[in-house]
mmCIF entry with sequence, helices, sheets and N, C-alpha, C, O atoms, coordinates in Angstrom:
data_MODEL
# 
_entry.id   MODEL 
# 
_entity.id                         1 
_entity.type                       polymer 
_entity.pdbx_number_of_molecules   1 
# 
_entity_poly.entity_id                      1 
_entity_poly.type                           'polypeptide(L)' 
_entity_poly.nstd_linkage                   no 
_entity_poly.nstd_monomer                   no 
_entity_poly.pdbx_seq_one_letter_code       SGGGCNLKKSWHPQTLRNVEKVWKAEQKHEAERKKIEELQREQDAEDAGTVP 
_entity_poly.pdbx_seq_one_letter_code_can   SGGGCNLKKSWHPQTLRNVEKVWKAEQKHEAERKKIEELQREQDAEDAGTVP 
_entity_poly.pdbx_strand_id                 A 
# 
loop_
_entity_poly_seq.entity_id 
_entity_poly_seq.num 
_entity_poly_seq.mon_id 
_entity_poly_seq.hetero 
1 1  SER n 
1 2  GLY n 
1 3  GLY n 
1 4  GLY n 
1 5  CYS n 
1 6  ASN n 
1 7  LEU n 
1 8  LYS n 
1 9  LYS n 
1 10 SER n 
1 11 TRP n 
1 12 HIS n 
1 13 PRO n 
1 14 GLN n 
1 15 THR n 
1 16 LEU n 
1 17 ARG n 
1 18 ASN n 
1 19 VAL n 
1 20 GLU n 
1 21 LYS n 
1 22 VAL n 
1 23 TRP n 
1 24 LYS n 
1 25 ALA n 
1 26 GLU n 
1 27 GLN n 
1 28 LYS n 
1 29 HIS n 
1 30 GLU n 
1 31 ALA n 
1 32 GLU n 
1 33 ARG n 
1 34 LYS n 
1 35 LYS n 
1 36 ILE n 
1 37 GLU n 
1 38 GLU n 
1 39 LEU n 
1 40 GLN n 
1 41 ARG n 
1 42 GLU n 
1 43 GLN n 
1 44 ASP n 
1 45 ALA n 
1 46 GLU n 
1 47 ASP n 
1 48 ALA n 
1 49 GLY n 
1 50 THR n 
1 51 VAL n 
1 52 PRO n 
# 
_struct_asym.id          A 
_struct_asym.entity_id   1 
# 
loop_
_struct_conf.conf_type_id 
_struct_conf.id 
_struct_conf.pdbx_PDB_helix_id 
_struct_conf.beg_label_comp_id 
_struct_conf.beg_label_asym_id 
_struct_conf.beg_label_seq_id 
_struct_conf.pdbx_beg_PDB_ins_code 
_struct_conf.end_label_comp_id 
_struct_conf.end_label_asym_id 
_struct_conf.end_label_seq_id 
_struct_conf.pdbx_end_PDB_ins_code 
_struct_conf.beg_auth_comp_id 
_struct_conf.beg_auth_asym_id 
_struct_conf.beg_auth_seq_id 
_struct_conf.end_auth_comp_id 
_struct_conf.end_auth_asym_id 
_struct_conf.end_auth_seq_id 
_struct_conf.pdbx_PDB_helix_class 
_struct_conf.details 
_struct_conf.pdbx_PDB_helix_length 
HELX_P HELX_P1 AA1 GLY A 3  ? LYS A 8  ? GLY A 3  LYS A 8  5 ? 6  
HELX_P HELX_P2 AA2 LEU A 16 ? THR A 50 ? LEU A 16 THR A 50 1 ? 35 
# 
_struct_conf_type.id          HELX_P 
_struct_conf_type.criteria    ? 
_struct_conf_type.reference   ? 
# 
loop_
_atom_site.group_PDB 
_atom_site.id 
_atom_site.type_symbol 
_atom_site.label_atom_id 
_atom_site.label_alt_id 
_atom_site.label_comp_id 
_atom_site.label_asym_id 
_atom_site.label_entity_id 
_atom_site.label_seq_id 
_atom_site.pdbx_PDB_ins_code 
_atom_site.Cartn_x 
_atom_site.Cartn_y 
_atom_site.Cartn_z 
_atom_site.occupancy 
_atom_site.B_iso_or_equiv 
_atom_site.pdbx_formal_charge 
_atom_site.auth_seq_id 
_atom_site.auth_comp_id 
_atom_site.auth_asym_id 
_atom_site.auth_atom_id 
_atom_site.pdbx_PDB_model_num 
ATOM 1   N N  . SER A 1 1  ? -44.371 -163.205 167.787 1.00 0.00 ? 1  SER A N  1 
ATOM 2   C CA . SER A 1 1  ? -45.354 -164.202 168.198 1.00 0.00 ? 1  SER A CA 1 
ATOM 3   C C  . SER A 1 1  ? -46.779 -163.725 167.976 1.00 0.00 ? 1  SER A C  1 
ATOM 4   O O  . SER A 1 1  ? -47.701 -164.238 168.611 1.00 0.00 ? 1  SER A O  1 
ATOM 5   N N  . GLY A 1 2  ? -46.981 -162.765 167.098 1.00 0.00 ? 2  GLY A N  1 
ATOM 6   C CA . GLY A 1 2  ? -48.344 -162.357 166.767 1.00 0.00 ? 2  GLY A CA 1 
ATOM 7   C C  . GLY A 1 2  ? -48.972 -161.412 167.771 1.00 0.00 ? 2  GLY A C  1 
ATOM 8   O O  . GLY A 1 2  ? -50.177 -161.171 167.701 1.00 0.00 ? 2  GLY A O  1 
ATOM 9   N N  . GLY A 1 3  ? -48.207 -160.870 168.699 1.00 0.00 ? 3  GLY A N  1 
ATOM 10  C CA . GLY A 1 3  ? -48.771 -159.964 169.699 1.00 0.00 ? 3  GLY A CA 1 
ATOM 11  C C  . GLY A 1 3  ? -49.322 -158.686 169.107 1.00 0.00 ? 3  GLY A C  1 
ATOM 12  O O  . GLY A 1 3  ? -50.256 -158.101 169.655 1.00 0.00 ? 3  GLY A O  1 
ATOM 13  N N  . GLY A 1 4  ? -48.756 -158.243 167.994 1.00 0.00 ? 4  GLY A N  1 
ATOM 14  C CA . GLY A 1 4  ? -49.212 -157.021 167.350 1.00 0.00 ? 4  GLY A CA 1 
ATOM 15  C C  . GLY A 1 4  ? -50.620 -157.127 166.789 1.00 0.00 ? 4  GLY A C  1 
ATOM 16  O O  . GLY A 1 4  ? -51.299 -156.115 166.616 1.00 0.00 ? 4  GLY A O  1 
ATOM 17  N N  . CYS A 1 5  ? -51.059 -158.335 166.507 1.00 0.00 ? 5  CYS A N  1 
ATOM 18  C CA . CYS A 1 5  ? -52.409 -158.532 165.970 1.00 0.00 ? 5  CYS A CA 1 
ATOM 19  C C  . CYS A 1 5  ? -53.474 -158.068 166.950 1.00 0.00 ? 5  CYS A C  1 
ATOM 20  O O  . CYS A 1 5  ? -54.518 -157.556 166.546 1.00 0.00 ? 5  CYS A O  1 
ATOM 21  N N  . ASN A 1 6  ? -53.209 -158.247 168.242 1.00 0.00 ? 6  ASN A N  1 
ATOM 22  C CA . ASN A 1 6  ? -54.207 -157.883 169.233 1.00 0.00 ? 6  ASN A CA 1 
ATOM 23  C C  . ASN A 1 6  ? -54.488 -156.387 169.272 1.00 0.00 ? 6  ASN A C  1 
ATOM 24  O O  . ASN A 1 6  ? -55.569 -155.973 169.691 1.00 0.00 ? 6  ASN A O  1 
ATOM 25  N N  . LEU A 1 7  ? -53.524 -155.569 168.839 1.00 0.00 ? 7  LEU A N  1 
ATOM 26  C CA . LEU A 1 7  ? -53.747 -154.126 168.837 1.00 0.00 ? 7  LEU A CA 1 
ATOM 27  C C  . LEU A 1 7  ? -54.871 -153.727 167.899 1.00 0.00 ? 7  LEU A C  1 
ATOM 28  O O  . LEU A 1 7  ? -55.441 -152.644 168.038 1.00 0.00 ? 7  LEU A O  1 
ATOM 29  N N  . LYS A 1 8  ? -55.196 -154.589 166.944 1.00 0.00 ? 8  LYS A N  1 
ATOM 30  C CA . LYS A 1 8  ? -56.269 -154.290 166.003 1.00 0.00 ? 8  LYS A CA 1 
ATOM 31  C C  . LYS A 1 8  ? -57.635 -154.712 166.541 1.00 0.00 ? 8  LYS A C  1 
ATOM 32  O O  . LYS A 1 8  ? -58.662 -154.368 165.956 1.00 0.00 ? 8  LYS A O  1 
ATOM 33  N N  . LYS A 1 9  ? -57.656 -155.440 167.632 1.00 0.00 ? 9  LYS A N  1 
ATOM 34  C CA . LYS A 1 9  ? -58.916 -155.910 168.201 1.00 0.00 ? 9  LYS A CA 1 
ATOM 35  C C  . LYS A 1 9  ? -59.577 -154.781 168.982 1.00 0.00 ? 9  LYS A C  1 
ATOM 36  O O  . LYS A 1 9  ? -58.891 -154.021 169.666 1.00 0.00 ? 9  LYS A O  1 
ATOM 37  N N  . SER A 1 10 ? -60.885 -154.662 168.891 1.00 0.00 ? 10 SER A N  1 
ATOM 38  C CA . SER A 1 10 ? -61.595 -153.558 169.545 1.00 0.00 ? 10 SER A CA 1 
ATOM 39  C C  . SER A 1 10 ? -61.539 -153.651 171.065 1.00 0.00 ? 10 SER A C  1 
ATOM 40  O O  . SER A 1 10 ? -61.675 -152.639 171.754 1.00 0.00 ? 10 SER A O  1 
ATOM 41  N N  . TRP A 1 11 ? -61.340 -154.854 171.591 1.00 0.00 ? 11 TRP A N  1 
ATOM 42  C CA . TRP A 1 11 ? -61.342 -155.035 173.043 1.00 0.00 ? 11 TRP A CA 1 
ATOM 43  C C  . TRP A 1 11 ? -59.966 -154.866 173.670 1.00 0.00 ? 11 TRP A C  1 
ATOM 44  O O  . TRP A 1 11 ? -59.839 -154.898 174.894 1.00 0.00 ? 11 TRP A O  1 
ATOM 45  N N  . HIS A 1 12 ? -58.941 -154.688 172.858 1.00 0.00 ? 12 HIS A N  1 
ATOM 46  C CA . HIS A 1 12 ? -57.583 -154.618 173.400 1.00 0.00 ? 12 HIS A CA 1 
ATOM 47  C C  . HIS A 1 12 ? -57.421 -153.388 174.296 1.00 0.00 ? 12 HIS A C  1 
ATOM 48  O O  . HIS A 1 12 ? -57.776 -152.282 173.889 1.00 0.00 ? 12 HIS A O  1 
ATOM 49  N N  . PRO A 1 13 ? -56.883 -153.567 175.525 1.00 0.00 ? 13 PRO A N  1 
ATOM 50  C CA . PRO A 1 13 ? -56.811 -152.461 176.492 1.00 0.00 ? 13 PRO A CA 1 
ATOM 51  C C  . PRO A 1 13 ? -55.887 -151.322 176.078 1.00 0.00 ? 13 PRO A C  1 
ATOM 52  O O  . PRO A 1 13 ? -55.980 -150.229 176.636 1.00 0.00 ? 13 PRO A O  1 
ATOM 53  N N  . GLN A 1 14 ? -54.995 -151.551 175.114 1.00 0.00 ? 14 GLN A N  1 
ATOM 54  C CA . GLN A 1 14 ? -54.065 -150.496 174.726 1.00 0.00 ? 14 GLN A CA 1 
ATOM 55  C C  . GLN A 1 14 ? -54.528 -149.674 173.527 1.00 0.00 ? 14 GLN A C  1 
ATOM 56  O O  . GLN A 1 14 ? -53.840 -148.735 173.127 1.00 0.00 ? 14 GLN A O  1 
ATOM 57  N N  . THR A 1 15 ? -55.682 -150.007 172.946 1.00 0.00 ? 15 THR A N  1 
ATOM 58  C CA . THR A 1 15 ? -56.152 -149.176 171.845 1.00 0.00 ? 15 THR A CA 1 
ATOM 59  C C  . THR A 1 15 ? -56.563 -147.828 172.427 1.00 0.00 ? 15 THR A C  1 
ATOM 60  O O  . THR A 1 15 ? -57.108 -147.754 173.528 1.00 0.00 ? 15 THR A O  1 
ATOM 61  N N  . LEU A 1 16 ? -56.295 -146.766 171.675 1.00 0.00 ? 16 LEU A N  1 
ATOM 62  C CA . LEU A 1 16 ? -56.539 -145.415 172.151 1.00 0.00 ? 16 LEU A CA 1 
ATOM 63  C C  . LEU A 1 16 ? -57.995 -145.230 172.566 1.00 0.00 ? 16 LEU A C  1 
ATOM 64  O O  . LEU A 1 16 ? -58.274 -144.567 173.564 1.00 0.00 ? 16 LEU A O  1 
ATOM 65  N N  . ARG A 1 17 ? -58.910 -145.803 171.819 1.00 0.00 ? 17 ARG A N  1 
ATOM 66  C CA . ARG A 1 17 ? -60.327 -145.648 172.127 1.00 0.00 ? 17 ARG A CA 1 
ATOM 67  C C  . ARG A 1 17 ? -60.647 -146.238 173.506 1.00 0.00 ? 17 ARG A C  1 
ATOM 68  O O  . ARG A 1 17 ? -61.382 -145.639 174.291 1.00 0.00 ? 17 ARG A O  1 
ATOM 69  N N  . ASN A 1 18 ? -60.085 -147.418 173.789 1.00 0.00 ? 18 ASN A N  1 
ATOM 70  C CA . ASN A 1 18 ? -60.353 -148.054 175.079 1.00 0.00 ? 18 ASN A CA 1 
ATOM 71  C C  . ASN A 1 18 ? -59.680 -147.316 176.224 1.00 0.00 ? 18 ASN A C  1 
ATOM 72  O O  . ASN A 1 18 ? -60.260 -147.185 177.302 1.00 0.00 ? 18 ASN A O  1 
ATOM 73  N N  . VAL A 1 19 ? -58.456 -146.829 176.004 1.00 0.00 ? 19 VAL A N  1 
ATOM 74  C CA . VAL A 1 19 ? -57.770 -146.053 177.037 1.00 0.00 ? 19 VAL A CA 1 
ATOM 75  C C  . VAL A 1 19 ? -58.583 -144.806 177.357 1.00 0.00 ? 19 VAL A C  1 
ATOM 76  O O  . VAL A 1 19 ? -58.753 -144.448 178.522 1.00 0.00 ? 19 VAL A O  1 
ATOM 77  N N  . GLU A 1 20 ? -59.084 -144.148 176.316 1.00 0.00 ? 20 GLU A N  1 
ATOM 78  C CA . GLU A 1 20 ? -59.879 -142.933 176.496 1.00 0.00 ? 20 GLU A CA 1 
ATOM 79  C C  . GLU A 1 20 ? -61.187 -143.242 177.224 1.00 0.00 ? 20 GLU A C  1 
ATOM 80  O O  . GLU A 1 20 ? -61.619 -142.485 178.094 1.00 0.00 ? 20 GLU A O  1 
ATOM 81  N N  . LYS A 1 21 ? -61.809 -144.359 176.861 1.00 0.00 ? 21 LYS A N  1 
ATOM 82  C CA . LYS A 1 21 ? -63.075 -144.751 177.486 1.00 0.00 ? 21 LYS A CA 1 
ATOM 83  C C  . LYS A 1 21 ? -62.877 -144.989 178.983 1.00 0.00 ? 21 LYS A C  1 
ATOM 84  O O  . LYS A 1 21 ? -63.686 -144.550 179.800 1.00 0.00 ? 21 LYS A O  1 
ATOM 85  N N  . VAL A 1 22 ? -61.800 -145.686 179.333 1.00 0.00 ? 22 VAL A N  1 
ATOM 86  C CA . VAL A 1 22 ? -61.490 -145.961 180.738 1.00 0.00 ? 22 VAL A CA 1 
ATOM 87  C C  . VAL A 1 22 ? -61.213 -144.651 181.473 1.00 0.00 ? 22 VAL A C  1 
ATOM 88  O O  . VAL A 1 22 ? -61.689 -144.451 182.590 1.00 0.00 ? 22 VAL A O  1 
ATOM 89  N N  . TRP A 1 23 ? -60.443 -143.758 180.845 1.00 0.00 ? 23 TRP A N  1 
ATOM 90  C CA . TRP A 1 23 ? -60.102 -142.490 181.468 1.00 0.00 ? 23 TRP A CA 1 
ATOM 91  C C  . TRP A 1 23 ? -61.357 -141.668 181.749 1.00 0.00 ? 23 TRP A C  1 
ATOM 92  O O  . TRP A 1 23 ? -61.502 -141.099 182.831 1.00 0.00 ? 23 TRP A O  1 
ATOM 93  N N  . LYS A 1 24 ? -62.262 -141.606 180.772 1.00 0.00 ? 24 LYS A N  1 
ATOM 94  C CA . LYS A 1 24 ? -63.508 -140.852 180.954 1.00 0.00 ? 24 LYS A CA 1 
ATOM 95  C C  . LYS A 1 24 ? -64.353 -141.462 182.068 1.00 0.00 ? 24 LYS A C  1 
ATOM 96  O O  . LYS A 1 24 ? -64.943 -140.736 182.868 1.00 0.00 ? 24 LYS A O  1 
ATOM 97  N N  . ALA A 1 25 ? -64.412 -142.776 182.123 1.00 0.00 ? 25 ALA A N  1 
ATOM 98  C CA . ALA A 1 25 ? -65.182 -143.443 183.179 1.00 0.00 ? 25 ALA A CA 1 
ATOM 99  C C  . ALA A 1 25 ? -64.587 -143.134 184.550 1.00 0.00 ? 25 ALA A C  1 
ATOM 100 O O  . ALA A 1 25 ? -65.318 -142.901 185.512 1.00 0.00 ? 25 ALA A O  1 
ATOM 101 N N  . GLU A 1 26 ? -63.257 -143.134 184.634 1.00 0.00 ? 26 GLU A N  1 
ATOM 102 C CA . GLU A 1 26 ? -62.605 -142.820 185.906 1.00 0.00 ? 26 GLU A CA 1 
ATOM 103 C C  . GLU A 1 26 ? -62.857 -141.372 186.305 1.00 0.00 ? 26 GLU A C  1 
ATOM 104 O O  . GLU A 1 26 ? -63.070 -141.085 187.483 1.00 0.00 ? 26 GLU A O  1 
ATOM 105 N N  . GLN A 1 27 ? -62.836 -140.458 185.342 1.00 0.00 ? 27 GLN A N  1 
ATOM 106 C CA . GLN A 1 27 ? -63.097 -139.047 185.634 1.00 0.00 ? 27 GLN A CA 1 
ATOM 107 C C  . GLN A 1 27 ? -64.523 -138.867 186.147 1.00 0.00 ? 27 GLN A C  1 
ATOM 108 O O  . GLN A 1 27 ? -64.758 -138.120 187.097 1.00 0.00 ? 27 GLN A O  1 
ATOM 109 N N  . LYS A 1 28 ? -65.462 -139.548 185.521 1.00 0.00 ? 28 LYS A N  1 
ATOM 110 C CA . LYS A 1 28 ? -66.865 -139.450 185.928 1.00 0.00 ? 28 LYS A CA 1 
ATOM 111 C C  . LYS A 1 28 ? -67.047 -140.001 187.340 1.00 0.00 ? 28 LYS A C  1 
ATOM 112 O O  . LYS A 1 28 ? -67.745 -139.413 188.166 1.00 0.00 ? 28 LYS A O  1 
ATOM 113 N N  . HIS A 1 29 ? -66.411 -141.130 187.599 1.00 0.00 ? 29 HIS A N  1 
ATOM 114 C CA . HIS A 1 29 ? -66.500 -141.757 188.914 1.00 0.00 ? 29 HIS A CA 1 
ATOM 115 C C  . HIS A 1 29 ? -65.920 -140.829 189.985 1.00 0.00 ? 29 HIS A C  1 
ATOM 116 O O  . HIS A 1 29 ? -66.504 -140.664 191.057 1.00 0.00 ? 29 HIS A O  1 
ATOM 117 N N  . GLU A 1 30 ? -64.777 -140.231 189.687 1.00 0.00 ? 30 GLU A N  1 
ATOM 118 C CA . GLU A 1 30 ? -64.118 -139.337 190.635 1.00 0.00 ? 30 GLU A CA 1 
ATOM 119 C C  . GLU A 1 30 ? -64.985 -138.106 190.911 1.00 0.00 ? 30 GLU A C  1 
ATOM 120 O O  . GLU A 1 30 ? -65.075 -137.658 192.054 1.00 0.00 ? 30 GLU A O  1 
ATOM 121 N N  . ALA A 1 31 ? -65.618 -137.563 189.883 1.00 0.00 ? 31 ALA A N  1 
ATOM 122 C CA . ALA A 1 31 ? -66.490 -136.393 190.049 1.00 0.00 ? 31 ALA A CA 1 
ATOM 123 C C  . ALA A 1 31 ? -67.695 -136.749 190.925 1.00 0.00 ? 31 ALA A C  1 
ATOM 124 O O  . ALA A 1 31 ? -68.095 -135.963 191.783 1.00 0.00 ? 31 ALA A O  1 
ATOM 125 N N  . GLU A 1 32 ? -68.262 -137.920 190.708 1.00 0.00 ? 32 GLU A N  1 
ATOM 126 C CA . GLU A 1 32 ? -69.404 -138.351 191.518 1.00 0.00 ? 32 GLU A CA 1 
ATOM 127 C C  . GLU A 1 32 ? -68.985 -138.571 192.962 1.00 0.00 ? 32 GLU A C  1 
ATOM 128 O O  . GLU A 1 32 ? -69.727 -138.232 193.884 1.00 0.00 ? 32 GLU A O  1 
ATOM 129 N N  . ARG A 1 33 ? -67.796 -139.139 193.164 1.00 0.00 ? 33 ARG A N  1 
ATOM 130 C CA . ARG A 1 33 ? -67.300 -139.382 194.518 1.00 0.00 ? 33 ARG A CA 1 
ATOM 131 C C  . ARG A 1 33 ? -67.108 -138.057 195.266 1.00 0.00 ? 33 ARG A C  1 
ATOM 132 O O  . ARG A 1 33 ? -67.473 -137.937 196.436 1.00 0.00 ? 33 ARG A O  1 
ATOM 133 N N  . LYS A 1 34 ? -66.537 -137.074 194.582 1.00 0.00 ? 34 LYS A N  1 
ATOM 134 C CA . LYS A 1 34 ? -66.320 -135.759 195.200 1.00 0.00 ? 34 LYS A CA 1 
ATOM 135 C C  . LYS A 1 34 ? -67.642 -135.092 195.538 1.00 0.00 ? 34 LYS A C  1 
ATOM 136 O O  . LYS A 1 34 ? -67.769 -134.456 196.584 1.00 0.00 ? 34 LYS A O  1 
ATOM 137 N N  . LYS A 1 35 ? -68.630 -135.236 194.656 1.00 0.00 ? 35 LYS A N  1 
ATOM 138 C CA . LYS A 1 35 ? -69.948 -134.645 194.874 1.00 0.00 ? 35 LYS A CA 1 
ATOM 139 C C  . LYS A 1 35 ? -70.595 -135.256 196.118 1.00 0.00 ? 35 LYS A C  1 
ATOM 140 O O  . LYS A 1 35 ? -71.149 -134.538 196.950 1.00 0.00 ? 35 LYS A O  1 
ATOM 141 N N  . ILE A 1 36 ? -70.523 -136.579 196.241 1.00 0.00 ? 36 ILE A N  1 
ATOM 142 C CA . ILE A 1 36 ? -71.091 -137.270 197.397 1.00 0.00 ? 36 ILE A CA 1 
ATOM 143 C C  . ILE A 1 36 ? -70.365 -136.840 198.672 1.00 0.00 ? 36 ILE A C  1 
ATOM 144 O O  . ILE A 1 36 ? -70.988 -136.596 199.705 1.00 0.00 ? 36 ILE A O  1 
ATOM 145 N N  . GLU A 1 37 ? -69.040 -136.754 198.579 1.00 0.00 ? 37 GLU A N  1 
ATOM 146 C CA . GLU A 1 37 ? -68.242 -136.350 199.735 1.00 0.00 ? 37 GLU A CA 1 
ATOM 147 C C  . GLU A 1 37 ? -68.648 -134.947 200.205 1.00 0.00 ? 37 GLU A C  1 
ATOM 148 O O  . GLU A 1 37 ? -68.778 -134.703 201.404 1.00 0.00 ? 37 GLU A O  1 
ATOM 149 N N  . GLU A 1 38 ? -68.845 -134.035 199.257 1.00 0.00 ? 38 GLU A N  1 
ATOM 150 C CA . GLU A 1 38 ? -69.235 -132.666 199.584 1.00 0.00 ? 38 GLU A CA 1 
ATOM 151 C C  . GLU A 1 38 ? -70.622 -132.633 200.220 1.00 0.00 ? 38 GLU A C  1 
ATOM 152 O O  . GLU A 1 38 ? -70.845 -131.907 201.189 1.00 0.00 ? 38 GLU A O  1 
ATOM 153 N N  . LEU A 1 39 ? -71.556 -133.420 199.676 1.00 0.00 ? 39 LEU A N  1 
ATOM 154 C CA . LEU A 1 39 ? -72.895 -133.471 200.247 1.00 0.00 ? 39 LEU A CA 1 
ATOM 155 C C  . LEU A 1 39 ? -72.862 -134.014 201.677 1.00 0.00 ? 39 LEU A C  1 
ATOM 156 O O  . LEU A 1 39 ? -73.584 -133.533 202.549 1.00 0.00 ? 39 LEU A O  1 
ATOM 157 N N  . GLN A 1 40 ? -72.009 -135.031 201.907 1.00 0.00 ? 40 GLN A N  1 
ATOM 158 C CA . GLN A 1 40 ? -71.887 -135.583 203.256 1.00 0.00 ? 40 GLN A CA 1 
ATOM 159 C C  . GLN A 1 40 ? -71.302 -134.558 204.212 1.00 0.00 ? 40 GLN A C  1 
ATOM 160 O O  . GLN A 1 40 ? -71.721 -134.472 205.367 1.00 0.00 ? 40 GLN A O  1 
ATOM 161 N N  . ARG A 1 41 ? -70.329 -133.772 203.734 1.00 0.00 ? 41 ARG A N  1 
ATOM 162 C CA . ARG A 1 41 ? -69.713 -132.740 204.557 1.00 0.00 ? 41 ARG A CA 1 
ATOM 163 C C  . ARG A 1 41 ? -70.750 -131.681 204.939 1.00 0.00 ? 41 ARG A C  1 
ATOM 164 O O  . ARG A 1 41 ? -70.802 -131.237 206.086 1.00 0.00 ? 41 ARG A O  1 
ATOM 165 N N  . GLU A 1 42 ? -71.578 -131.280 203.960 1.00 0.00 ? 42 GLU A N  1 
ATOM 166 C CA . GLU A 1 42 ? -72.631 -130.300 204.238 1.00 0.00 ? 42 GLU A CA 1 
ATOM 167 C C  . GLU A 1 42 ? -73.635 -130.859 205.239 1.00 0.00 ? 42 GLU A C  1 
ATOM 168 O O  . GLU A 1 42 ? -74.072 -130.154 206.149 1.00 0.00 ? 42 GLU A O  1 
ATOM 169 N N  . GLN A 1 43 ? -73.997 -132.128 205.067 1.00 0.00 ? 43 GLN A N  1 
ATOM 170 C CA . GLN A 1 43 ? -74.949 -132.767 205.976 1.00 0.00 ? 43 GLN A CA 1 
ATOM 171 C C  . GLN A 1 43 ? -74.380 -132.825 207.389 1.00 0.00 ? 43 GLN A C  1 
ATOM 172 O O  . GLN A 1 43 ? -75.093 -132.557 208.356 1.00 0.00 ? 43 GLN A O  1 
ATOM 173 N N  . ASP A 1 44 ? -73.105 -133.171 207.513 1.00 0.00 ? 44 ASP A N  1 
ATOM 174 C CA . ASP A 1 44 ? -72.458 -133.221 208.824 1.00 0.00 ? 44 ASP A CA 1 
ATOM 175 C C  . ASP A 1 44 ? -72.441 -131.843 209.470 1.00 0.00 ? 44 ASP A C  1 
ATOM 176 O O  . ASP A 1 44 ? -72.658 -131.720 210.675 1.00 0.00 ? 44 ASP A O  1 
ATOM 177 N N  . ALA A 1 45 ? -72.186 -130.812 208.683 1.00 0.00 ? 45 ALA A N  1 
ATOM 178 C CA . ALA A 1 45 ? -72.163 -129.450 209.208 1.00 0.00 ? 45 ALA A CA 1 
ATOM 179 C C  . ALA A 1 45 ? -73.552 -129.042 209.686 1.00 0.00 ? 45 ALA A C  1 
ATOM 180 O O  . ALA A 1 45 ? -73.693 -128.409 210.732 1.00 0.00 ? 45 ALA A O  1 
ATOM 181 N N  . GLU A 1 46 ? -74.574 -129.406 208.920 1.00 0.00 ? 46 GLU A N  1 
ATOM 182 C CA . GLU A 1 46 ? -75.947 -129.101 209.327 1.00 0.00 ? 46 GLU A CA 1 
ATOM 183 C C  . GLU A 1 46 ? -76.302 -129.847 210.609 1.00 0.00 ? 46 GLU A C  1 
ATOM 184 O O  . GLU A 1 46 ? -76.886 -129.272 211.528 1.00 0.00 ? 46 GLU A O  1 
ATOM 185 N N  . ASP A 1 47 ? -75.950 -131.119 210.666 1.00 0.00 ? 47 ASP A N  1 
ATOM 186 C CA . ASP A 1 47 ? -76.235 -131.921 211.857 1.00 0.00 ? 47 ASP A CA 1 
ATOM 187 C C  . ASP A 1 47 ? -75.530 -131.336 213.073 1.00 0.00 ? 47 ASP A C  1 
ATOM 188 O O  . ASP A 1 47 ? -76.117 -131.276 214.154 1.00 0.00 ? 47 ASP A O  1 
ATOM 189 N N  . ALA A 1 48 ? -74.294 -130.909 212.917 1.00 0.00 ? 48 ALA A N  1 
ATOM 190 C CA . ALA A 1 48 ? -73.531 -130.346 214.027 1.00 0.00 ? 48 ALA A CA 1 
ATOM 191 C C  . ALA A 1 48 ? -74.155 -129.034 214.482 1.00 0.00 ? 48 ALA A C  1 
ATOM 192 O O  . ALA A 1 48 ? -74.116 -128.708 215.668 1.00 0.00 ? 48 ALA A O  1 
ATOM 193 N N  . GLY A 1 49 ? -74.724 -128.286 213.557 1.00 0.00 ? 49 GLY A N  1 
ATOM 194 C CA . GLY A 1 49 ? -75.323 -126.995 213.896 1.00 0.00 ? 49 GLY A CA 1 
ATOM 195 C C  . GLY A 1 49 ? -76.670 -127.127 214.571 1.00 0.00 ? 49 GLY A C  1 
ATOM 196 O O  . GLY A 1 49 ? -77.077 -126.207 215.280 1.00 0.00 ? 49 GLY A O  1 
ATOM 197 N N  . THR A 1 50 ? -77.382 -128.228 214.385 1.00 0.00 ? 50 THR A N  1 
ATOM 198 C CA . THR A 1 50 ? -78.725 -128.366 214.951 1.00 0.00 ? 50 THR A CA 1 
ATOM 199 C C  . THR A 1 50 ? -78.738 -129.125 216.266 1.00 0.00 ? 50 THR A C  1 
ATOM 200 O O  . THR A 1 50 ? -79.761 -129.161 216.951 1.00 0.00 ? 50 THR A O  1 
ATOM 201 N N  . VAL A 1 51 ? -77.617 -129.730 216.627 1.00 0.00 ? 51 VAL A N  1 
ATOM 202 C CA . VAL A 1 51 ? -77.553 -130.478 217.882 1.00 0.00 ? 51 VAL A CA 1 
ATOM 203 C C  . VAL A 1 51 ? -77.316 -129.479 219.022 1.00 0.00 ? 51 VAL A C  1 
ATOM 204 O O  . VAL A 1 51 ? -76.368 -128.697 218.966 1.00 0.00 ? 51 VAL A O  1 
ATOM 205 N N  . PRO A 1 52 ? -78.175 -129.499 220.062 1.00 0.00 ? 52 PRO A N  1 
ATOM 206 C CA . PRO A 1 52 ? -78.006 -128.536 221.165 1.00 0.00 ? 52 PRO A CA 1 
ATOM 207 C C  . PRO A 1 52 ? -76.740 -128.765 221.965 1.00 0.00 ? 52 PRO A C  1 
ATOM 208 O O  . PRO A 1 52 ? -76.470 -128.034 222.918 1.00 0.00 ? 52 PRO A O  1 
# 
């Protein structure tokens, strides 16, 4: 039914380039999330240490 034609389209989600692009974006997002989480943890530790 012509489904194979879509694999040649640049926007098709199964093309290797698009899969790689999504994977890289997810990795970047995850790294930023971890960085924010770590900064919040440090801030909480500082706040806990300064409260009498």
